[in-house]
N, C-alpha and C positions, 0 to 999 in steps of 0.2 A: 342777549335776548333777541329774538327774532322780531323784525318790524312787523306792523299790521299788514303791510302789502305782502311780505313773505309768508305770514301766517295764513292769510287769504289763499295764496298760491297754493300752499300746501294742502289746504282743505279742498280746493277744487281739484287738484291733481288727484287726491285720494278718491274723490267722488268719481272722476274720470276713470280711474283704474278699476273701481268697484262696479262700474256701469258696464252697459253693452254698447258697442259701436252702432251709431246711428240712432241712438236714444236720446230723448230731449232731457237736458238737465233743467231747464225752465227759461222763463223769460228774464230779462235784465231786472225787472222790478221784483220778480219773485226771488231771485237770487240775492239781490240786495237785501231784501227782508230776511230771507233764510239765514244768511252769514252776518247780519247786523252790520252792514257797511254802507257806505255812501256809493251813489251810482258812478261817480267819478273814479273812485278807488277801484271799483269793481271792473270798469271798463279798462283801466290800466292794466290789471291782471289778466283780463280776458284777451286783450290784444296780444300780450306775450305768449299766452297758451295757444291762440289761433296761429300765430307766426311759427310756433313749434309743432303744429300740425295735430294738436290734441283735441281742439274743439273747432266747431264751425258755426259762425253766426248767420242765421237766415232771416231775412227781412220779410215782413208781411204779416198778415192776420194769423197765419199758421206758424209763423217763425219763431225764433228763440234761439237758445244756445244748445247745440247738439254735440254729442261725442263723436269725434271722426277717426280717432286712432286709439288702440290700446298700446300698452308698452310691450316691447319684445322682452322675453324672459330668457335669461341664460343660465344654466345649471352649473353650479361650481364643482359638481362630482363626475361630470361626463367629459371625456376628451373626444369632442366631436368638431367638425368644421362648421363655420357659419352657415353654409347653405342647409346643412342637415337640421340645425335647430331652428332656422327660420321656417323651413318646409313643415317641420312637426308642429309649428304654430299657425299653419294656413297662409303664409306669405309666400309670394313669389320672390325667390332670391335672384339677385343680380350682381354683376361684378364689373368694375371698371378698373383695369390694369393701368396703373400710372407709370411705373417703370420697372425694369429688370435689368440686373448687371451682375458681373463677377467682381467682387470688392475686397479690399483688405479689412478684416475685422477690427474693431476697436478692442481695447483691453477687456472690457466687460463681456462682450460678446465671445472672445476667444476663451475666456475662462468658463463661460457657461457651456460652450460647445467642446471644451477640452481640446483646443486646437494648438498646434505647435507653431513656432515662429515661421513665417514664410507660406503658411497654408491660407487658403482664401475661402470666402463665403459666396454662396448664390443669395442675392438680395432682391426680394419681390415686394413691391408696394402696390396696394390695391385699396379701392373704395368699395365697400359692400353695400348693397342695395336691397331694401325690402319694399316690395311692390312699387319699385322705381324710385323710391326716396332713400337718400344716403343715411345709413345707420352706423357705420363704423369705418375707420381708416386704419389699415393694418400695414405693418412692415415686418416681414418674416425673412430670417437668415438661417441658411442651412449649409453644412459643410459641402463645399465644392467638390471635393475629391470623391466624397461618397455618392454623389448624384450627378455623374456626367450626362450632359444632354437635357437637364432638367428645364433649362430656358427654351427648349424647343418643344416642350409639351404644352398641351392645352391648359393655361393657368386661370381660366375664368371660373372653375369650380372649386372643389376641395383639394387642396394640396396633399392632405392625408390619403385621399382616394388615389391620386397619382403616384404617391410613394409606395402605396400597397400594390397597386396593379403593375407598375413598371419596374419597381426595385425590390419588391417582395418585403417591404418594411411595414411593420404594425405598431402603432403607437401604443404603448402599454400604460403610461402614466404621464402626468404632467405637473410641474410645480408652477403655481401662478401667484404673483402679487398684485393685489388690487389697490389703486390709488385714485383720489379725487384731484383732477387738475382743471386748469382753464384752458380753453381753446386759443391758440395763436391765431393771428391774421390768415395765415396760410391753411391751417387746419379748419378754421370756420368757413372759409370760402369752399374748400373741398366737401364739407359736410353740409353746407347750406344753412348755417347757423350764424349767430352774432359772435363777434370776437369776445373772448372771456366767458363764453357759455360753459356750463359745467359739462365735463367729460369724465367717463370712467376708463383710467389706463390700466390695461392688464398686461403685465409682463410675464411671459411664459416660457418655461424650458420644457420641451417635450423630450420623451425617452422612448427608444425602440424596444422590441421584445426581449433584447439582451441587456437592457439597462443602460445603453449608451445614448448620450444627448444626440438628438437629431434635428432640432428646431429651437431657435431663440427668437422670440418675437415680441413686438409691442402693438396691441390693439387699443385703439381709441374709440370707445362707444359713446354715442350721444346720451347725455345724463337724463334728458327729458323723454327718451324713447326706450330706456333700457332699465331693467332691474335685475338683480342677482338673486338666485335661489339655492338653497342647500337643505338637504334632509340628513339628519343626524339621529342615531339610536341613543336611548337612555342608557344608565349604568346599572340598572337593576339586576337582580339575580335571574339568570336564564336569558338575559337580553344578548344576543350575539354582538361582537364587536363590529364596529362600522368604521369606514374611513371618514376622517374629519376633515371638513373644509371650514376655513376661518378667514375672516378679514381683520387685519391688524391696522388700528388707527395710528397715524404718525403724530409725533409731538408737535404741538403748535409752535414751539421754539425754533423749528426750521427756518432759516433765513430766506427771505422772498427775494 
């Protein structure tokens, strides 16, 4: 069962997501009364939400608790780059390239990309920004033989756009697995959050127009700034078939 602090955090986050950026949630006294909680417990939760960039506390007669950010929404049914879905929601997308290299793939990567022994991958690690604030950490790996000179391209935008314009490749679909994980010290530093903060790990294998795998990636999205969305059709008579996106929960028996 969730603790009172966690219940209050979820209530406040829900109100933030339902509200409008810049609008006032209320004063500390009003919020304490609304949620039937003590001022000390409320301040503890507000401090965490303020650090996450969701709310802003303003001092003074006209002050109070204000919504500062809404969450970034990522659709599970579209294969688009991060800049595209950030721009569609009114954010200014940015990128910080951390490292690029030609590397030997591990077994999982080689299987996902259907590589033979002795083949290499192009590995690109980047931090994605929304309005200048870190939103995700990504590591993309692509078959090196298929994309000669890729590391000489501009890698601050969408890799998919580079693949299409420079190599004639169009991503036709992607298989994704979504997991909830906790941030390591290094990940927390890069994303500007606390160690062990909640992250959404999206492991993706993307395929080209011929059905061949062209990208294997791991994207870590900040859990406090991201939500996933999917639209599915019903099964009634006359309802056309739809692609299905799903999230599978892992068993809690997995060793920590």
